[in-house]
C-alpha positions in Angstrom: -16.0 109.1 18.1 -13.0 107.0 19.1 -12.1 106.7 22.8 -8.7 108.2 23.6 -6.5 108.0 26.7 -4.5 111.1 27.5 -0.9 111.3 28.9 0.6 108.3 27.0 -1.2 108.9 23.6 -8.8 104.0 36.7 -25.8 109.3 43.4 -26.9 111.7 45.1 -25.9 115.0 46.8 -22.5 113.4 47.4 -21.9 113.1 43.6 -20.5 116.6 43.6 -17.8 115.5 46.1 -16.6 112.8 43.7 -16.0 115.4 41.0 -14.2 117.7 43.5 -11.7 115.0 44.6 -9.5 115.7 41.7 -9.3 119.4 42.6 -8.6 118.6 46.2 -5.8 116.2 45.2 -4.2 118.8 43.1 -4.2 121.2 46.0 -2.5 118.5 48.1 0.1 117.8 45.4 1.1 121.6 45.4 2.3 121.0 49.0 4.9 118.6 47.6 6.7 121.2 45.7 6.9 122.5 42.1 8.3 119.5 40.3 6.3 116.9 42.2 3.1 119.0 41.8 3.8 119.2 38.0 4.3 115.4 37.9 1.2 114.9 39.9 -1.0 117.0 37.8 0.3 115.4 34.5 -0.2 111.9 36.0 -3.8 112.6 37.2 -4.7 114.4 34.1 -3.3 111.5 32.0 -5.5 109.1 33.9 -8.7 110.5 32.4 -10.0 108.9 29.3 -12.3 110.8 26.9 -14.7 110.3 24.1 -15.6 113.0 21.5 -19.3 112.5 21.7 -20.3 115.9 20.2 -18.3 115.2 17.0 -19.8 111.8 16.8 -23.4 112.8 17.1 -23.4 116.1 15.2 -26.2 118.5 15.3 -29.1 116.1 15.3 -29.8 116.3 19.0 -32.1 118.1 21.5 -31.3 121.9 21.7 -28.8 123.0 24.2 -30.2 125.7 26.6 -29.1 129.0 25.3 -27.7 130.1 28.7 -25.6 127.0 29.4 -21.9 127.9 29.8 -19.1 125.5 29.3 -17.5 123.7 32.2 -14.2 125.5 31.7 -15.4 129.0 32.3 -14.0 131.1 35.1 -15.8 132.2 37.3 -17.5 128.8 37.6 -20.6 128.2 35.4 -23.9 128.5 37.0 -26.4 127.7 34.3 -28.5 124.5 34.2 -26.5 121.4 33.3 -27.4 117.8 32.4 -25.0 114.9 32.8 -25.3 111.2 31.9 -23.4 109.2 34.6 -22.8 105.6 33.9 -21.2 102.8 35.9 -19.4 100.5 33.5 -18.7 96.8 34.1 -17.0 94.8 31.4 -16.6 91.7 33.5 -13.4 91.1 31.7 -9.8 92.0 32.4 -9.5 93.7 35.8 -13.3 93.7 36.3 -13.5 89.9 35.6 -10.8 89.2 38.2 -13.0 90.9 40.7 -15.9 88.5 40.1 -19.3 89.1 38.6 -20.4 86.3 36.5 -19.6 84.9 33.0 -21.1 87.6 30.9 -18.8 88.9 28.2 -18.6 92.4 26.7 -18.9 95.9 28.1 -22.1 96.7 30.2 -23.6 99.7 31.8 -25.7 98.4 34.7 -25.8 101.7 36.5 -27.2 104.8 34.7 -28.2 108.2 36.1 -29.2 111.5 34.4 -28.1 114.3 36.7 -29.8 117.6 36.3 -28.3 120.7 37.9 -30.7 123.5 38.2 -29.8 127.1 37.3 -27.6 128.5 40.0 -26.3 125.0 40.8 -28.0 125.0 44.2 -30.4 122.2 43.6 -30.3 119.0 41.6 -32.3 115.9 40.4 -30.7 112.6 40.0 -32.8 110.1 37.9 -31.8 106.4 37.9 -32.8 104.5 34.7 -33.3 100.8 35.2 -31.1 98.7 32.9 -34.0 96.4 32.1 -36.1 99.2 30.7 -37.3 98.6 27.1 -36.8 101.7 25.1 -36.6 102.9 21.5 -32.8 102.7 20.7 -31.9 105.0 17.8 -29.4 104.1 15.0 -25.9 104.9 16.4 -22.4 105.5 14.8 -20.2 102.6 15.6 -16.4 102.8 16.5 -15.7 100.2 13.8 -17.5 102.4 11.3 -21.0 102.4 9.9 -24.2 102.7 11.8 -26.2 100.3 14.0 -29.8 99.5 13.2 -32.5 101.3 15.2 -34.8 99.2 17.5 -38.3 100.0 18.7 -37.9 97.9 21.8 -34.4 97.2 23.1 -33.2 96.9 26.7 -31.7 100.3 27.8 -28.2 98.9 28.7 -27.7 97.4 25.2 -27.1 100.9 23.9 -23.8 101.0 25.7 -22.9 97.4 24.8 -23.6 98.1 21.1 -22.1 101.5 20.7 -20.4 102.6 23.9 -20.7 106.2 25.4 -21.9 107.6 22.0 -24.8 105.3 21.7 -25.7 105.5 25.5 -26.0 109.3 25.1 -27.9 109.3 22.0 -30.4 106.6 23.5 -30.9 108.8 26.6 -31.5 111.9 24.6 -34.1 110.0 22.5 -35.7 108.8 25.7 -35.8 112.1 27.5 -35.8 114.7 24.9 -33.0 116.5 26.9 -29.6 117.4 25.7 -26.8 115.7 27.7 -24.3 118.4 28.2 -21.6 116.0 29.5 -20.8 112.4 30.0 -19.2 110.7 33.0 -18.4 107.1 33.3 -17.0 105.3 36.3 -15.4 101.9 35.7 -16.3 99.3 38.3 -12.8 98.1 38.8 -11.6 101.6 39.5 -14.5 101.8 42.0 -13.2 98.8 43.8 -9.7 100.3 44.0 -11.1 103.5 45.4 -12.9 101.5 48.2 -9.6 99.7 49.0 -7.7 103.0 49.0 -10.1 104.4 51.6 -9.6 101.3 53.7 -13.2 99.9 53.0 -16.7 101.2 53.1 -19.3 100.6 55.9 -22.8 99.7 54.7 -25.9 98.4 56.5 -28.0 95.9 54.6 -31.6 95.3 55.6 -31.7 91.7 54.4 -29.4 88.7 53.9 -27.6 88.6 50.5 -26.7 85.3 49.0 -25.6 85.7 45.5 -23.1 83.3 43.8 -23.1 85.3 40.6 -21.6 88.4 42.3 -19.7 86.3 44.9 -21.4 88.2 47.8 -22.6 86.5 50.9 -23.7 88.8 53.7 -26.0 88.5 56.7 -28.3 91.4 57.3 -26.5 94.1 59.4 -23.6 96.5 59.3 -20.4 95.4 57.4 -17.2 97.0 56.4 -16.6 95.9 52.8 -13.4 95.8 50.8 -13.3 96.7 47.2 -14.2 93.2 45.9 -17.2 93.0 48.3 -18.4 96.5 47.5 -18.3 95.8 43.8 -20.3 92.6 44.5 -22.8 94.7 46.4 -23.1 97.1 43.4 -23.6 94.2 41.0 -25.8 91.9 43.2 -29.3 91.2 42.0 -30.1 87.6 42.3 -29.1 87.6 45.9 -31.9 89.9 46.8 -35.4 88.9 47.8 -37.2 90.1 44.7 -34.2 89.8 42.4 -35.3 92.9 40.4 -33.1 95.6 38.9 -35.2 98.2 40.9 -34.1 96.7 44.2 -30.4 96.7 42.9 -30.7 100.4 42.2 -31.8 101.1 45.8 -28.8 99.1 47.0 -26.4 101.0 44.7 -27.7 104.3 46.0 -27.2 103.2 49.5 -23.5 102.1 48.7 -22.7 105.4 46.9 -24.0 107.5 49.9 -22.0 105.4 52.3 -18.8 105.7 50.3 -19.2 109.4 49.8 -19.9 109.9 53.4 -16.7 108.1 54.2 -14.7 110.2 51.7 -16.0 113.4 53.2 -15.3 112.2 56.8 -11.9 110.7 56.2 -9.6 113.7 56.8 -8.3 113.7 53.3 -7.6 117.4 53.3 -5.0 117.0 56.1 -3.3 114.0 54.5 -2.0 115.0 51.0 -0.4 111.7 50.3 -3.5 109.8 50.9 -5.6 112.4 49.1 -3.4 111.9 46.1 -3.9 108.1 46.2 -7.8 108.6 46.3 -7.5 111.0 43.4 -5.4 108.6 41.5 -8.0 105.9 42.0 -10.8 108.2 41.0 -9.2 109.7 37.8 -8.0 106.2 36.8 -11.6 105.0 36.7 -13.1 107.9 34.7 -14.1 108.3 31.1 -15.6 111.6 30.2 -16.7 113.6 27.1 -14.0 115.9 25.8 -15.6 118.9 27.6 -14.7 117.3 31.0 -11.4 115.5 30.2 -9.0 117.4 32.3 -8.4 118.2 35.9 -9.1 121.9 35.3 -12.5 121.1 33.7 -13.5 118.7 36.6 -12.4 121.2 39.1 -14.3 124.0 37.6 -17.4 121.7 37.6 -16.8 120.9 41.2 -16.3 124.6 42.1 -19.7 125.4 40.5 -21.4 122.9 42.9 -20.1 124.5 46.1 -23.6 125.8 46.9 -25.2 122.4 46.4 -26.3 120.8 49.7 -27.2 117.2 50.1 -30.8 118.1 51.2 -31.2 120.0 47.9 -30.7 116.9 45.8 -33.8 114.9 44.7 -33.1 111.2 43.9 -35.8 109.4 42.0 -36.1 106.3 39.6 -37.6 106.5 36.2 -41.4 105.5 36.7 -41.8 102.1 35.0 -44.4 99.3 34.8 -43.9 95.7 33.7 -43.5 95.3 29.9 -46.7 93.8 28.4 -44.6 91.6 26.1 -42.1 90.4 28.9 -42.8 90.3 32.7 -39.0 90.3 33.3 -38.6 93.7 31.6 -40.2 97.1 32.3 -41.3 100.1 30.2 -41.6 103.8 31.1 -44.9 104.8 32.7 -45.6 107.2 30.0 -47.5 110.0 31.7 -45.4 110.1 34.8 -42.1 109.7 32.8 -43.1 112.5 30.5 -43.8 114.8 33.5 -40.5 114.0 35.0 -38.4 114.8 31.9 -40.4 117.9 31.3 -39.5 119.1 34.8 -35.9 118.9 33.9 -36.0 120.8 30.7 
């Protein structure tokens, strides 16, 4: 259950390109020569942090599809696969220095269930609003013991309470779907990636004026640095409606813009720059133990070679205002059930 850092013991159709960056960087490192390549591999591999979610949760989980292979197989796996992808935002340490309010503790304001169809040529990405009230199960805690279950808790409190393990368990309880893998991107690492790329160009449809995220932008096209991009990912109160659903749309736009820039930036012809990008990406990752190496990530990336952007469906969990709190939402039961059943 405990998180570990290796080395010494930092959505959408473009999501696949993020996972492939590590493999591309390794290829570039090989151009530097044997010793340098070995150092580069060890350094990037050691950047990746991991959590043993399978051991923490045991067997009391939704069944794994019988045909689902592991991420490390060769040739690349082609069975259906489900990943929980979180954006984590502690607002302390490096994250706090980048701005984002006075809230303490670890947070997961961005959550997506990524379902890869059998054959890995189509995918569905489901965003879960952080303000969704869900049944949060009892979770094992890093400090020992087990948390209390709750019939009505904000979705993002699962990560605050029990980290990746509780986030995965809560999503599995909500969806009835086994999460084969876990992938977490730290927001401070996200900001570093943007700066490494020289900024990201985004077009906003409305003015943004948000003191809490330290972001003030007129409507239009802007090239944002890492701190500004992080503010855009966090902003909520600077939007007209101030809702989490509007923030999700803005985050999706930002991710698409960033990944478009990654693919158009000539990284394959610039090994040194490609390595810096890979260093930023791997330095921001926390995974489950099934994806905690460059080899595992590269194999997953290779399995997505046939996945095109127009074959990726992006949706938000259907929700309605919560009867007990107009500032919260609850799943729209019939539509949500239909959505999750389509992914099983």
